[in-house]
C-alpha positions as YAML, in Angstrom:
chain: A
units: angstrom
residues:
- id: 1
  name: UNK
  ca: [0.60, 7.06, -11.55]
- id: 2
  name: UNK
  ca: [2.86, 6.70, -14.06]
- id: 3
  name: UNK
  ca: [2.17, 5.09, -17.38]
- id: 4
  name: UNK
  ca: [1.72, 1.46, -16.13]
- id: 5
  name: UNK
  ca: [-0.15, -0.68, -18.15]
- id: 6
  name: UNK
  ca: [-3.22, -2.28, -16.46]
- id: 7
  name: UNK
  ca: [-4.39, -5.85, -17.50]
- id: 8
  name: UNK
  ca: [-5.28, -9.23, -15.95]
- id: 9
  name: UNK
  ca: [-1.97, -9.40, -14.14]
- id: 10
  name: UNK
  ca: [-2.22, -5.79, -12.51]
- id: 11
  name: UNK
  ca: [-4.39, -4.04, -10.08]
- id: 12
  name: UNK
  ca: [-4.99, -0.42, -8.95]
- id: 13
  name: UNK
  ca: [-6.51, 0.58, -5.70]
- id: 14
  name: UNK
  ca: [-7.53, 4.18, -4.53]
- id: 15
  name: UNK
  ca: [-8.28, 4.72, -0.85]
- id: 16
  name: UNK
  ca: [-9.49, 8.03, 0.31]
- id: 17
  name: UNK
  ca: [-7.48, 8.00, 3.66]
- id: 18
  name: UNK
  ca: [-4.49, 9.84, 5.24]
- id: 19
  name: UNK
  ca: [-1.33, 7.22, 5.24]
- id: 20
  name: UNK
  ca: [-0.23, 6.07, 8.62]
- id: 21
  name: UNK
  ca: [3.25, 6.02, 9.04]
- id: 22
  name: UNK
  ca: [5.39, 3.27, 10.78]
- id: 23
  name: UNK
  ca: [6.04, 5.43, 13.81]
- id: 24
  name: UNK
  ca: [2.20, 5.90, 14.22]
- id: 25
  name: UNK
  ca: [1.57, 2.18, 14.12]
- id: 26
  name: UNK
  ca: [2.21, 0.87, 17.82]
- id: 27
  name: UNK
  ca: [1.20, 2.47, 21.05]
- id: 28
  name: UNK
  ca: [2.23, 1.04, 24.49]
- id: 29
  name: UNK
  ca: [0.11, 0.65, 27.21]
- id: 30
  name: UNK
  ca: [-0.05, -1.67, 30.42]
- id: 31
  name: UNK
  ca: [3.31, -2.93, 29.70]
- id: 32
  name: UNK
  ca: [2.82, -4.03, 26.27]
- id: 33
  name: UNK
  ca: [2.74, -2.82, 22.65]
- id: 34
  name: UNK
  ca: [-0.29, -2.83, 20.68]
- id: 35
  name: UNK
  ca: [-1.53, -1.50, 17.19]
- id: 36
  name: UNK
  ca: [-2.80, 1.92, 17.22]
- id: 37
  name: UNK
  ca: [-6.34, 2.47, 16.49]
- id: 38
  name: UNK
  ca: [-5.37, 4.80, 13.46]
- id: 39
  name: UNK
  ca: [-3.08, 1.87, 11.98]
- id: 40
  name: UNK
  ca: [-5.88, -0.58, 12.56]
- id: 41
  name: UNK
  ca: [-8.22, 1.68, 10.51]
- id: 42
  name: UNK
  ca: [-5.72, 2.19, 7.81]
- id: 43
  name: UNK
  ca: [-4.89, -1.36, 7.30]
- id: 44
  name: UNK
  ca: [-8.65, -2.28, 7.33]
- id: 45
  name: UNK
  ca: [-9.34, 0.24, 4.75]
- id: 46
  name: UNK
  ca: [-6.54, -0.64, 2.33]
- id: 47
  name: UNK
  ca: [-7.46, -4.47, 2.93]
- id: 48
  name: UNK
  ca: [-11.00, -3.96, 1.92]
- id: 49
  name: UNK
  ca: [-10.17, -1.68, -1.09]
- id: 50
  name: UNK
  ca: [-7.60, -4.42, -2.23]
- id: 51
  name: UNK
  ca: [-10.13, -7.26, -2.03]
- id: 52
  name: UNK
  ca: [-12.53, -5.11, -3.81]
- id: 53
  name: UNK
  ca: [-9.99, -4.39, -6.40]
- id: 54
  name: UNK
  ca: [-8.79, -8.08, -6.92]
- id: 55
  name: UNK
  ca: [-12.57, -8.89, -7.57]
- id: 56
  name: UNK
  ca: [-12.30, -12.56, -6.43]
- id: 57
  name: UNK
  ca: [-8.72, -13.26, -8.04]
- id: 58
  name: UNK
  ca: [-6.14, -14.96, -5.99]
- id: 59
  name: UNK
  ca: [-3.19, -12.88, -4.62]
- id: 60
  name: UNK
  ca: [-0.41, -12.79, -7.35]
- id: 61
  name: UNK
  ca: [2.39, -15.16, -7.10]
- id: 62
  name: UNK
  ca: [5.93, -14.39, -8.30]
- id: 63
  name: UNK
  ca: [7.58, -11.03, -8.47]
- id: 64
  name: UNK
  ca: [5.59, -7.64, -8.68]
- id: 65
  name: UNK
  ca: [6.54, -3.97, -9.26]
- id: 66
  name: UNK
  ca: [4.43, -1.88, -6.96]
- id: 67
  name: UNK
  ca: [3.77, 2.01, -7.42]
- id: 68
  name: UNK
  ca: [2.29, 4.19, -4.54]
- id: 69
  name: UNK
  ca: [1.10, 7.51, -4.49]
- id: 70
  name: UNK
  ca: [0.74, 9.15, -0.91]
- id: 71
  name: UNK
  ca: [-1.24, 12.30, -1.35]
- id: 72
  name: UNK
  ca: [-0.97, 14.08, 2.06]
- id: 73
  name: UNK
  ca: [-3.46, 16.37, 3.45]
- id: 74
  name: UNK
  ca: [-0.19, 18.74, 4.65]
- id: 75
  name: UNK
  ca: [3.35, 19.21, 3.93]
- id: 76
  name: UNK
  ca: [4.40, 17.70, 7.23]
- id: 77
  name: UNK
  ca: [4.60, 14.03, 6.51]
- id: 78
  name: UNK
  ca: [7.61, 12.14, 5.08]
- id: 79
  name: UNK
  ca: [7.24, 10.08, 2.08]
- id: 80
  name: UNK
  ca: [8.94, 6.79, 3.64]
- id: 81
  name: UNK
  ca: [6.89, 6.62, 6.87]
- id: 82
  name: UNK
  ca: [3.79, 4.85, 5.32]
- id: 83
  name: UNK
  ca: [5.61, 2.42, 2.89]
- id: 84
  name: UNK
  ca: [5.95, -0.50, 5.29]
- id: 85
  name: UNK
  ca: [2.32, -0.13, 6.79]
- id: 86
  name: UNK
  ca: [1.13, -0.02, 3.19]
- id: 87
  name: UNK
  ca: [2.99, -2.79, 1.92]
- id: 88
  name: UNK
  ca: [2.03, -5.05, 4.92]
- id: 89
  name: UNK
  ca: [-1.66, -4.28, 4.58]
- id: 90
  name: UNK
  ca: [-1.50, -5.87, 0.96]
- id: 91
  name: UNK
  ca: [-0.11, -9.21, 1.90]
- id: 92
  name: UNK
  ca: [-2.57, -11.94, 1.44]
- id: 93
  name: UNK
  ca: [-4.76, -9.62, -0.65]
- id: 94
  name: UNK
  ca: [-2.71, -8.51, -3.74]
- id: 95
  name: UNK
  ca: [0.47, -10.84, -3.04]
- id: 96
  name: UNK
  ca: [1.32, -13.37, -1.00]
- id: 97
  name: UNK
  ca: [4.30, -11.49, 0.84]
- id: 98
  name: UNK
  ca: [5.88, -8.27, 0.28]
- id: 99
  name: UNK
  ca: [9.07, -10.07, -0.38]
- id: 100
  name: UNK
  ca: [7.71, -10.40, -4.10]
- id: 101
  name: UNK
  ca: [7.92, -6.54, -4.57]
- id: 102
  name: UNK
  ca: [11.12, -6.38, -7.09]
- id: 103
  name: UNK
  ca: [10.73, -2.54, -7.81]
- id: 104
  name: UNK
  ca: [8.92, -0.16, -5.52]
- id: 105
  name: UNK
  ca: [8.06, 3.66, -6.85]
- id: 106
  name: UNK
  ca: [6.76, 6.07, -4.28]
- id: 107
  name: UNK
  ca: [5.48, 9.41, -4.96]
- id: 108
  name: UNK
  ca: [4.44, 12.22, -2.63]
- id: 109
  name: UNK
  ca: [1.82, 14.59, -3.16]
- id: 110
  name: UNK
  ca: [0.18, 17.53, -1.11]
- id: 111
  name: UNK
  ca: [-3.63, 18.11, -1.51]
- id: 112
  name: UNK
  ca: [-4.90, 19.72, 1.73]
- id: 113
  name: UNK
  ca: [-8.61, 18.59, 1.14]
- id: 114
  name: UNK
  ca: [-8.23, 15.32, -0.52]
- id: 115
  name: UNK
  ca: [-5.51, 12.96, 1.27]
- id: 116
  name: UNK
  ca: [-5.53, 9.39, -0.47]
- id: 117
  name: UNK
  ca: [-3.10, 6.61, -1.19]
- id: 118
  name: UNK
  ca: [-3.13, 5.30, -4.62]
- id: 119
  name: UNK
  ca: [-1.57, 1.95, -5.47]
- id: 120
  name: UNK
  ca: [-0.70, -0.09, -8.51]
- id: 121
  name: UNK
  ca: [0.60, -3.50, -8.30]
- id: 122
  name: UNK
  ca: [1.69, -5.13, -11.68]
- id: 123
  name: UNK
  ca: [2.86, -8.92, -11.76]
- id: 124
  name: UNK
  ca: [5.99, -9.17, -13.79]
- id: 125
  name: UNK
  ca: [7.70, -12.03, -15.75]
- id: 126
  name: UNK
  ca: [9.97, -14.10, -13.68]
- id: 127
  name: UNK
  ca: [12.70, -14.19, -16.25]
- id: 128
  name: UNK
  ca: [12.58, -10.17, -16.57]
- id: 129
  name: UNK
  ca: [13.18, -9.67, -12.72]
- id: 130
  name: UNK
  ca: [16.66, -9.52, -11.47]
...
């Protein structure tokens, strides 16, 4: 994570999980699309961690800045694949809607034995947003 200041209008979430990419999110079967078990598990773990990190606070209203560190267990995954599933999982828990995201900083790391997702969300001043 970069040097974001964490205060009452910010939250930091760390989840020891391998990020799931958009192309791993849906499966087909019996003529319909459904969310893959991996995607459901990823979403559930992020949402649980988000609720715990918010400590009973309501989701942020107004614009936010999001920083994400994707720590992959191998060099194979792309950095852009898990962005949407990650932002979507935080909706209703950290912010109301991912349309509130005014800036997004994403970093990719590889640590074979310790994949995780580290997320920082900071509410920003309405006047300061573009």
